[in-house]
N, C-alpha and C positions, 0 to 999 in steps of 0.2 A: 458211583453216580457221576454227573456231567458235571464239568465247571460250573461254578454257579456264575447267573448272568450278572452281567455290567452294567443292567438298568435294575438288580437290586438294589433295596433298600441299604443304607448299608448297617442297620440291625434291626433285630423284630423288636417288637414290643414286648415288654409282659403284659401280659394280661391276667387282671385282678380274679380272684375265684367267684363264682354269681352265687348267692345262694339259692340250691335246690337242684344243680350240675355235679356230676362227678363226674371222670374221664381218665380209662388207660389206657397203652395202647401195647400192642408186642407182634413180634415176627413169628406166623405160624405154618410158614413155607412156602406159600401160596406161588410164589414166583418167584422173589427175590432173596436173596439172603448177605447178611449186614444188615441188613434194614427191619423196620417194622412196615405190617403190614395191615394188620386189623387193629381198629379202632373200633371201643363203647365206651358213649355216655349214656348214663344213668339221667331222671331224672327224677323231679320230685312228683306226689302223687299228684296229680290234679293239673299238672303242666298241657297248658293249651297246644294246638301245635296249627301251621299252611306250612303249603310247600307248594313250588314250582316247579314242573317237572315239563320234559324235554316233550318238542309237539314233530315229533321225527317219526315217523309214520314204523319205525324198526326197533323197537321201544325195548330196553333192557329187560330181564324178571322182573328186580329189585324198582324199576319205574312203574310197575303194572303194576307191585304190593301194596308201595308207599298211594298209589293215585287212589286206588280201593280205602287203603287205609284212611291214610289224611282225612276223608269225609268224617271221618268221627270227628274227630277237629280235635283227638288227646295225644300224649305222647308217654310214653314209662323208660322207655330207650331206643339208643340208635343204634345199628355193628351197621361198623365200613369195612369195605376190606378194598386192597388196591395189587392190582397183578393182574387180575384178571374179570371184569368187562360185564359176566353171568347175561351176555347181551348175541340175540341169536340162539339162543339154545335151548329151544323150544319147552316140552315138556317136565325136560331133564331139567332146565333152571329154575321152573316155575316149582319142583318139590325143593330142589335146592332152599329157593328164599323160601317155604313152609317148615321145613325141617331148622333153618336159621331160625325162622321167628317163633316156631313152636318150643326150644331149646329154651330165647331169653325169656319166653312168654313168662315160662314155668320159673327160671330163676329170678324173677321178679315180681314172681305172681300177679301179674297182671294180666289184660284180655290180649289175645294176638294185633288185635288193629294200633295194642298199643306201642306195639314193634315197629319203629322203620326202618329197613334197609336198605345200602346203597351197595353200590359198586362201581370197579374208577378200574382199565389195563384193556387187555388182549379180548377183543369183539371174536368168539365163534366159539368161544373152548369151552365145557366144561366146569365147574367149581367145582372145587374138594370139597365141599359144605363140609366133608368130615372133620375138615382141620381148624376151621372153626368152632364148632361146635365141640370140640372137642378144648377148646384157646376157650371160651366165655366164662368156664367156673374162677381160672385161677384168674382171669382181666377182673372180675366183679372183686375180687378178695382183694386186688392192686387199683382199687380205683381213688381220686383224690381229687382234691375242686384244683389243686394248684395244674395240672397236671394238660394246661394248654398248649403246651410247645410240643410236645410230646404227640400229641393228639393232631398237629397240622401236619407234621411228619409222619405219622402212619397214613393217610391217606394218595403221600405225591405218589405220581405214577415218572413221568420226564421231564418233570419238574427238578431245579437247581436249587430251590429254596425253599422251606414253608413259608407259609400265608395266612395271618393275622389281622384281629384289626383290634379296635377297642373303642368307646364311648360313653360320655354321662348325658342324663338327661334331667330334667324337673321334667314331673308330670304328677297331676294334685296334689301339689302342696306334698311331696317326697320326690327323693334320687333315688334316679334306675338306675343300672347300667348293662350297654351292650357291647356282648364279647359275638364276635367272627372270624372263626378259620373255612377257605376257602383249600380246592387244590386248580389248575390247569396250567399247561402249557402249549399241548397240541390239540387241536379237533375242535378248537373256538370259533365261533361263531352262533353263541347259542340261540334261541329260540325259545325261552323261557326265563334261565337264570344260569349260573355257569355252571360246569362238569360236575364239579360236586362244593356244596357250600352248605355252612351252619354255622347261624346265625341263633340265639341264646340271650335272654335276658330277666330279669327279675321284676318283671314289670306283672301287675295283673290284670291281662287284658284277654276277653274272651276269644276266638277262635275265628269269630266270623270277620272281629277287627282284623284281628293278626293277617288275614286273607285280603285283604285292601293295604293292608299295610305293606306287605311283603309282597306288591304285584306290581304297586305304585315305586316299590322303590328300584323293585331290579327292572323295570323301566327305562328308570334312569342310572344303572349302573350292569349288571350283569351283561341285559339287554342291548349295553349299547360297548359291546368290544369287540371286537375282531383279532384272530390271529391268522385264520388262513379261511376262511372262508366256509369251514365243514361243522356243520353243527351234528352234537355226538349222542349215542343214544342212549345215553346217562347221562344227561343234563340234568341233576335234579339244586334245587337249594331249599332251607329248611328252615322254619324259623319256631322257637319254639318262646314260654314264657312262662314260667314257674307260680308264678306271682306271689314270693316271698316276700315281695316289698310293700313300705307299708307307705299306701295312697288313695287318697280320694275314687270309686271303682269309675273305667269310661264303660259306657254301654254301645258309644257307636264313633264309627272309624273319620268323622267326621266333626269331632270334640273338638273345641276350641286348644281342651288341656293337651288333644298331642301333639299341637304344635314342636314344643323344641323335639321330642320324643323322633318325630318325622327326620328332621333335622339330622338326628345322631345315627339315627338310620341308616336312613340318606350316607352318612358321611362315613359309616364300616363299612356299608356295604360297596361306595366307590373307591373306596381304600384298597378293598378284596380284588374289585375288577381289575382296576390299573393296574396291581402287582398279578393279576394272574398277566398281561398284555408283557405289562415290565420281564416276563421271565414265558415270553412268544417261544418257541421252539428255534433256536440260531437269533434269535434278535442283540442288534444292537444298540438300536433305537426305540424311543417310544415317540408314537406319531399321535397329538390334538388334532381330531377334523372338526372344526367349530362350521356350523352353516348357518346361515342367518337369511332373511329377508325369503324363505321360500309362502307358498300359499297357506301353509298349517305345519304346525311342527311332526304331524304324521309325515309328510311330504320332506321336509326338513333330515329327518332321519335316515328314508331310504336315501335320496342323496349323498348323503353322510356315508353310510356302507358302502355304497358303490363306488365311493373315492376307493374308502377305507378299505375294501376288497379286492381292489385293482393289483392284480401283479404289476402290471404295469407301472402306476404310482408305488407302490413297494418296493418295487427292483431300483430305481430314479434314487428312492431315498438312499434305498444301500447304499446304490454304488455315489451318495453325497451331487446328486446332479440335480440339479433345480430345472427341472423339465415340467414347466407349470404349466403346457398344455393340456398334459395328461392327467389335469383334472377338473381342464375344459373337458376332455372326452366321458372322464366321468359323469357330470352333470347334465350330460348328453346321455350318455347309454342307460340313466338311471329311469329314465321314462317317464318323469316327471314335471312339472309344468317349471318353463326356462325358456328368457329368450333373450339370446345373445349380447341386442344391441342395452341391456339390463345388467349383467352380470362383471360381477367383479369381483376379483383371486387377490391375496396377503397370504405371501409367508415371509414369518417369523416377523408380522408387524410392517411385516416392507410392499406396499403395494405394488404391482405386480401390473394388471388388468383392470380396466375399469370400462366402462361402457360398451362390451365386442371385442374391445382391443389390445395391446398392450401401450402400459401410459407410456405419454412423451418424456424423451430422457433418460429412459428405465434402464437403471444401475445392476446387476445383478449382483457384482462385487457382496454387495452385505447379504446375500441372497442365500450367496453360495457359501458362505463363512456361517451361516445358520447351518444348513446342511452336514455343516461339519459334529456339530453338535451332537449329543447325548438324545434333547430330546427337542422336538419338531415339531411347528405348527403350523397349521394350514386352515387358513380361514377362507368362505369363500359365501357371496352377498349373494342371494338371489333377484333382488329388486321385485320382490313383484308381494312382497307378504307381508308378516309378523311371524312369520311362523319360523321354529328355530331347533337346532339340535348338537350335540355333542356326542362327538365317537372315539372311542381306543382303541390303537390298534400297533402293529409293530413294522418293521421292516420286514424285506422276505432276505433270506440274506444262504450262504451254501452253508451252512450248521443246515439250514432247517430241515435240504432235500439228502445231510448225512444220516442226521437224529431219525430220520423217516426209514428212509433205506435202510437202515438196521435196526428197527426198530422191537421185529421180533428175533433177532438172531443173538 
C-alpha cells in the first residue's frame, strides 16, 4: 500500500449500524495480494435505490448493467470488486456481470435487477468473475451490520486511506441515519458522481424522491471535485433507502420534511468528495476554488473547474508559488462571460487583484505564507452577476507521475 496521504483525516469515523444493511469483505485474488478486493452488501427487502452513473462514452459493463437495473428503483444486494474495472471488455465483460448478478440473485432469492454491480481498477482486462461468484456464499455467511470499515477498505485501488462519513437527520417526526463510503484517488473529474460511492439510509423514501435528492447532492459534491481532469469509465454513485426507520411518509422531493435530510445528505457526500481530493494521487495540498459574481451558477462552475483542472495552477501551488496570473488565465480560457475590469482575485483571504489589475501596494508575503500550508483557498469574483460555485482539487506533484507511470507494474 502507498504511504498515507498527508491530507488524510487524523482518524476515520466509526459508522453506526443502519437497520436493513449488512456488509462483508474478503480477498478473492482478483489482482491484489494481502488486501481485500471484494465487497458484498445486503439490504432489506423493499429497499429503494437511485444512482448517478458516468457519462463517459466508454462505460464499464457494470455501469451499463446498473443503468438498466436502477430504472426499477429497487435493490437487495450490491457486489463491488476492486483491481479490475471490467471496462472495455466487450461481450466478455457483459457476460461476467450477468454471471455475478445471477449468482447473487440466487443467493438472496431476489430478481436480477435488484442486484447492482460495480468494478474499479485496470481498464481493458477481462474480469475473472469465477473468483467473485465462488466467494459470494462465504461472504453472505460473514455479513455484519458493523463492517463499514472493512467495506470502505475493500473498494480501494490507489487510495491511501478508506473513505467514510455519517450523519443523522430529523425526518417526518423521526430520526434517520445516513452512512456513506467511497473510493477514489486518480482519474478524478467526475461527470456524474465519484469513482465509486455507496450511500445508505434507513429512511423510507420512494425511488423517485431518491433520484432527485441524489442528483442535487451529487452536483454539490462529487461533480464538484477534480484531481487530474480525467473522467472514469466506472463512475458510480448509488443511494439506497431501507425504509426501516419510523417517520411520516414522504411522497415528493420538494416536501418541506426533507430539509434536514437534504442537509445531512449534502454533508455526507461533500465529506466523501473532499476525502477523495485529499487522497489525490501524489497530493500535498487541498485546494478550494470559490467563484462568485458569475452570470449563473452553471457559469461559475465552469470557471471554477477551468481553474481547478489547470496543470499550471496545480503545479504552481505544488511549488508554493503565488502565481495568481494563472487564475486569471483559467477564467479566460473557460469561455464563460467575464470582463477584465470587473475581475477580482483573492488568495488565502488576501486581495491580490481588483478591477483588471494587481491591487496597489500588493504585498505577496502573506500570500506566500498561505501557499506553504496544506489547505489553499482561491477566490475569484467575476463581477457580472450572482452565480457562484465551489470546487475542490489538489496540487499536481511528481508523486502523481510516479504513481501512474507504475500503475500496472
